[in-house]
N, C-alpha and C positions, 0 to 999 in steps of 0.2 A: 345737089345731094343735101339732104337734111340731117343735121347732127342731133342725135337723140341723147338726152341726159337723164340721169336717175334723179327723181325728185327727193329721194331720201338720202342722197350722198352727203349732204351737209350734216344731217343729223347723225349719220353713221360715223363721220369723221369726229364730231364732237364726242360721241359715246366712246370711241376708241381712245381719244385724248384723255377723257376722264378716267377710263379704266387704267391707262398707263400711269397717270398721275397718282391714282389710288395705290397702285403697287409700289411706286417709288416713295410714297409717304409712309408705307407700312414696313418696308424692307430696305435694308442697306445692301446695295448690289455692288459686288467687287469681284475680282478675279485673282487667281493664284499668282503672287508676284514672282514665283520661280519660272513661270512660263513667259517666254519672250513674245511680245506683241508684234504683229506684222501689219504693215499698211497695204499689202498686196490685196487686190480686189478682183472679183469675178464679175464680168459684165453680162447682162442678159436683159430682162425686162427692167430690172433695177440693179444698182451697183451694190454688191454684197461682199463682205469680207471673205477672203479665200480660206483663211484658217481662223475660225471663231474660237476664242479660248473658253473653257468651261467657266460659267458664271456661278458665283456663290451668293445665295440670298440669305441674309440674316435678318430674322424678324426683330423689329424694334419694339421696345416694351412700353411705348407711350400710348398705345391704343388698348 
């Protein structure tokens, strides 16, 4: 059985990384401290948080 791979997967991963870094450089990401964080997870194709707290994005003024 031959395994097929996507030739553009590496480029897609680099683009996704650069997009995420760009967001993190322009915004401060935090959550409401009154909400208790949980380490419980849901398993499927990937491991995801069971209860994701609402995130607050504050734009930084350096750009």
